[in-house]
C-alpha positions as CSV (number, residue, x, y, z in Angstrom):
1,M,-0.1,-0.1,-0.2
2,M,1.3,3.4,-1.2
3,R,1.1,6.6,1.1
4,N,0.1,9.8,-0.8
5,G,0.9,12.3,2.4
6,Y,1.5,12.7,5.6
7,T,0.1,11.9,9.1
8,L,-1.3,14.4,11.4
9,L,1.0,12.7,13.9
10,E,4.2,13.6,11.7
11,I,3.0,17.2,10.8
12,L,2.4,17.9,14.5
13,M,6.1,16.3,15.3
14,A,7.4,18.7,12.6
15,T,5.7,21.8,13.9
16,A,6.9,21.2,17.4
17,I,10.8,20.6,16.3
18,L,10.5,23.6,14.2
19,L,8.9,25.9,16.8
20,L,11.5,24.6,19.3
21,G,14.2,25.7,17.0
22,L,12.6,29.2,16.2
23,T,12.5,29.8,20.1
24,T,16.0,28.7,20.7
25,V,17.2,30.9,18.0
26,L,15.2,33.8,19.0
27,G,16.6,33.6,22.5
28,I,20.2,33.7,21.5
29,M,19.4,36.7,19.4
30,R,17.9,38.6,22.0
31,S,20.7,37.5,24.6
32,T,23.1,39.0,22.3
33,H,21.4,42.0,21.5
34,Q,21.2,42.8,25.1
35,R,25.2,42.0,25.1
36,S,25.6,44.2,22.7
37,V,23.8,47.2,24.0
38,A,25.2,46.8,27.0
39,A,28.8,46.5,25.3
40,A,28.2,50.0,23.6
41,D,27.3,51.6,26.5
42,L,30.2,50.4,28.3
43,A,32.5,51.9,25.5
44,D,30.6,55.0,25.6
45,A,31.3,55.4,29.1
46,Q,35.2,54.3,28.8
47,L,35.2,57.2,25.9
48,A,33.8,59.4,28.2
49,C,36.1,58.5,31.1
50,Q,38.9,58.9,29.1
51,T,38.0,62.4,27.4
52,L,37.6,63.7,30.9
53,L,40.8,62.5,32.2
54,N,42.7,63.7,28.9
55,E,40.8,67.3,29.9
56,L,41.8,67.5,33.2
57,L,45.7,66.5,32.2
58,A,45.6,69.1,29.5
59,Q,44.7,72.1,31.4
60,Q,47.0,74.7,32.9
61,S,45.8,74.9,36.2
62,R,45.7,72.5,38.8
63,I,43.4,69.5,38.6
64,A,39.9,69.7,40.9
65,P,37.6,66.9,41.5
66,V,34.6,67.0,39.5
67,S,31.2,65.9,41.1
68,A,28.9,63.4,39.5
69,K,27.5,64.8,36.6
70,P,25.5,63.1,33.3
71,I,27.4,62.0,30.4
72,E,26.4,63.6,27.1
73,G,24.6,61.3,25.2
74,L,24.6,58.6,28.0
75,P,21.2,60.2,30.4
76,D,21.7,57.2,32.5
77,W,25.5,57.5,33.1
78,N,27.3,59.7,35.6
79,I,31.0,60.7,35.5
80,S,32.7,62.3,38.3
81,A,36.9,62.7,39.1
82,T,38.1,62.2,42.6
83,V,41.5,62.4,44.2
84,Y,43.0,60.4,46.6
85,P,46.7,60.2,48.0
86,A,48.8,58.1,46.7
87,P,51.1,55.7,49.1
88,K,54.2,57.2,47.5
89,P,54.6,60.4,48.7
90,G,54.4,63.3,46.2
91,L,51.8,61.5,43.9
92,F,48.1,61.7,43.9
93,V,45.5,59.2,42.2
94,L,43.3,60.5,39.8
95,H,40.3,58.7,39.8
96,I,37.5,59.0,37.1
97,T,34.6,57.0,37.4
98,A,31.8,56.4,35.3
99,Q,28.7,54.6,37.0
100,K,25.1,53.5,35.3
101,I,22.3,54.7,37.3
102,D,18.7,53.7,37.5
103,L,16.6,57.0,36.2
104,N,13.8,56.0,38.2
105,T,15.3,55.8,41.5
106,K,18.5,57.7,40.7
107,K,20.5,55.3,42.6
108,P,23.5,53.3,41.0
109,A,22.4,50.2,38.9
110,G,25.7,48.1,39.2
111,I,27.9,49.2,36.2
112,I,31.2,51.0,36.9
113,Y,33.5,51.9,34.6
114,Q,37.0,53.3,36.3
115,L,40.3,55.2,35.0
116,L,43.3,55.6,38.0
117,R,46.0,57.8,36.6
118,W,48.9,58.8,39.0
119,V,49.6,62.4,39.2
120,S,52.4,64.9,40.9
121,Q,51.2,66.6,43.9
122,D,51.7,70.1,41.9
123,R,49.2,69.2,39.5
124,I,46.1,68.7,42.1
125,E,44.3,71.3,43.9
126,V,43.6,69.5,47.3
127,P,40.2,70.2,48.6
128,E,39.9,71.8,52.3
129,R,37.7,69.3,53.6
130,K,37.8,65.7,53.3
131,E,34.8,63.5,52.3
132,V,33.9,59.9,52.0
133,I,32.6,59.3,48.5
134,E,29.7,56.6,48.1
135,G,31.2,53.5,46.3
136,T,34.6,53.9,46.2
137,E,36.4,51.4,48.6
138,L,39.4,51.1,46.7
139,F,41.4,53.6,49.0
140,E,41.0,54.0,52.6
141,E,40.9,58.0,52.8
142,P,39.5,59.6,49.8
143,F,39.3,63.4,49.7
């Protein structure tokens, strides 16, 4: 006896396999997209940190800390520059930080990019009062 088509069971099995494959591919594409957006944001934050560092080092006046401010083009990222005494006398650490924030709560969202640069003491404007800056546990006494 010769068959001229597929049974309903064969069609259902083929459809189930096709749907499973499509679901897997779509999940991988979604994950890849999320990671590429996060990588692009981090690259933009890195560029903003490098730009601020270059601006501070290029100026003729002494380097002063910069309080947290939004990064142009990345509204959910803040950038700041702080100064810490280095372990070696006569040097200070210029610490540039870009941090992602939750726009609804205005609190840190957990993603941080940091650049550190050692600078001689004569280039730094030392603040008169010390203040602990939240989320900077790299150094014991920030100011």
